[in-house]
C-alpha positions as CSV (number, residue, x, y, z in Angstrom):
1,S,-50.8,161.5,195.6
2,G,-48.4,161.3,198.2
3,E,-46.1,159.2,196.0
4,E,-42.9,160.3,195.1
5,E,-41.0,158.9,192.0
6,E,-38.2,156.9,192.8
7,T,-34.8,157.8,191.4
8,T,-31.6,156.1,191.0
9,A,-27.8,157.2,190.3
10,P,-27.0,156.6,186.9
11,P,-24.3,154.4,186.3
12,P,-20.8,155.8,186.0
13,G,-20.3,157.5,183.0
14,E,-23.7,157.6,182.0
15,S,-26.2,160.8,182.9
16,L,-29.7,160.3,183.0
17,T,-30.1,160.9,179.4
18,G,-27.3,158.7,178.1
19,P,-23.7,157.9,177.9
20,S,-21.4,160.8,178.3
21,E,-19.4,162.7,175.6
22,E,-16.0,161.4,176.8
23,L,-16.9,157.7,177.2
24,R,-17.8,157.7,173.5
25,E,-14.7,158.2,172.2
26,P,-12.6,154.6,172.7
27,L,-10.6,154.1,175.4
28,L,-6.9,153.4,174.7
29,A,-4.3,152.2,176.9
30,P,-0.9,154.3,176.3
31,L,2.1,152.4,175.0
32,P,5.4,152.5,176.6
33,S,7.2,155.3,175.1
34,M,10.1,154.3,172.8
35,A,12.0,156.6,170.2
36,V,11.7,154.3,167.1
37,D,12.3,157.2,164.9
38,A,15.5,157.8,166.3
39,A,18.5,157.8,163.6
40,P,20.4,154.4,163.7
41,L,23.6,153.4,165.5
42,V,26.3,153.4,163.2
43,L,29.6,151.9,164.2
44,S,33.1,152.2,162.6
45,F,35.4,149.3,162.4
46,A,39.0,149.3,161.0
47,S,39.3,146.7,157.9
48,D,41.2,144.0,160.2
49,E,39.1,144.4,163.2
50,Y,36.5,141.6,164.4
51,A,35.6,142.1,168.0
52,L,33.5,145.3,169.4
53,T,35.1,148.4,171.0
54,R,34.4,149.7,174.2
55,D,32.9,152.8,172.6
56,H,30.8,150.0,170.8
57,V,29.7,148.2,173.9
58,R,29.0,151.4,175.6
59,R,26.7,152.6,172.6
60,L,25.1,149.4,171.8
61,S,24.4,149.1,175.7
62,R,22.4,152.2,175.8
63,L,20.2,151.4,172.5
64,A,19.5,148.0,174.6
65,A,18.4,149.7,177.4
66,S,15.8,151.9,175.6
67,A,14.6,149.0,173.2
68,R,14.0,146.9,176.3
69,I,10.4,148.5,177.0
70,G,9.3,148.4,173.4
71,Q,8.8,145.5,171.6
72,G,9.9,146.7,168.2
73,R,12.2,144.5,166.2
74,I,16.2,145.4,165.8
75,D,18.0,145.5,162.5
76,V,21.6,144.5,162.3
77,L,23.2,145.3,158.9
78,S,27.0,144.8,158.7
79,W,29.3,145.0,156.3
80,A,33.0,144.7,154.5
81,E,34.8,145.6,151.7
82,A,36.6,142.6,150.0
83,G,39.4,144.5,149.0
84,K,40.5,142.2,146.2
85,Q,39.0,140.6,143.2
86,G,38.6,136.8,143.5
87,A,36.7,134.2,146.3
88,A,38.8,134.4,149.1
89,P,39.0,138.4,149.9
90,R,35.1,138.1,149.4
91,R,34.9,135.3,151.7
92,A,37.3,136.6,154.3
93,A,35.0,140.2,153.7
94,L,32.0,138.2,154.4
95,E,33.4,136.6,157.5
96,R,34.4,139.8,158.9
97,A,31.4,141.5,158.5
98,L,29.0,138.4,159.8
99,S,31.4,137.8,162.7
100,R,30.6,141.5,163.5
101,A,26.9,141.3,163.5
102,L,26.9,138.1,165.4
103,A,28.6,140.0,168.2
104,I,26.3,142.8,168.1
105,R,23.6,140.5,168.5
106,D,25.0,138.6,171.4
107,L,25.6,141.9,173.3
108,L,22.1,143.3,172.1
109,H,20.9,139.6,174.1
110,D,23.1,140.0,177.0
111,E,21.5,143.2,177.3
112,G,18.0,141.6,177.6
113,I,16.6,141.8,173.8
114,A,15.3,138.7,172.8
115,L,16.9,136.8,169.8
116,A,13.4,136.7,168.2
117,R,13.4,140.5,168.1
118,I,16.8,141.1,166.0
119,D,17.5,140.4,162.7
120,V,21.2,140.3,161.3
121,T,22.4,140.6,157.9
122,A,25.8,140.8,156.7
123,L,27.3,142.1,153.0
124,I,30.2,142.0,151.1
125,G,30.7,145.7,150.1
126,P,29.1,149.3,151.0
127,P,25.9,149.2,152.6
128,P,22.9,150.2,150.8
129,E,22.1,154.0,150.8
130,E,19.9,154.7,153.3
131,A,18.5,158.3,153.8
132,D,19.1,158.8,157.4
133,V,23.1,157.3,157.1
134,R,24.8,160.2,155.4
135,Q,28.3,158.6,155.2
136,P,28.6,155.1,156.3
137,P,32.2,154.0,157.0
138,H,33.9,152.2,155.0
139,E,33.5,149.2,157.0
140,G,30.8,149.1,159.8
141,A,27.8,148.2,161.4
142,R,24.3,150.0,161.5
143,V,21.8,148.7,164.3
144,R,18.4,150.3,163.7
145,V,15.1,149.6,166.1
146,T,11.9,149.7,164.5
147,P,8.5,149.7,165.5
148,D,6.3,146.4,165.4
149,L,2.8,146.9,164.8
150,V,1.5,143.8,164.6
151,A,3.2,141.0,167.3
152,G,4.3,138.0,165.9
153,V,4.1,139.0,162.3
154,R,6.9,139.7,160.0
């Protein structure tokens, strides 16, 4: 018989025998790269210092520039020493720590980081021990970028 069998080209990614091996793996889009495992930024403050220094602003601006590309959270922890016993020194220390933390938050926001991504904590006394913060300053702040693996869930 003079009839030839009609053949059609298979769809892309498939052979005449079935899907190609490379398409059997799930296809994932690459995520923007961001060093979330980087050491935290630690800032030192004099005991009477409330405002951010030029060096603080420069270092925070650099952190914000790299954090803008991701969706991770930014954890700001600030601490101040009371120095003396009593309610008034403790209140003053907490006010210093909170003022510094809010100044950091405001600068990060001005640099394009959404407020919803920034967590702020202020403490009286030394900060909790953290493996990647070896010798924290007497009074200071620690800023850490953490991955937010499930967007919208805290």
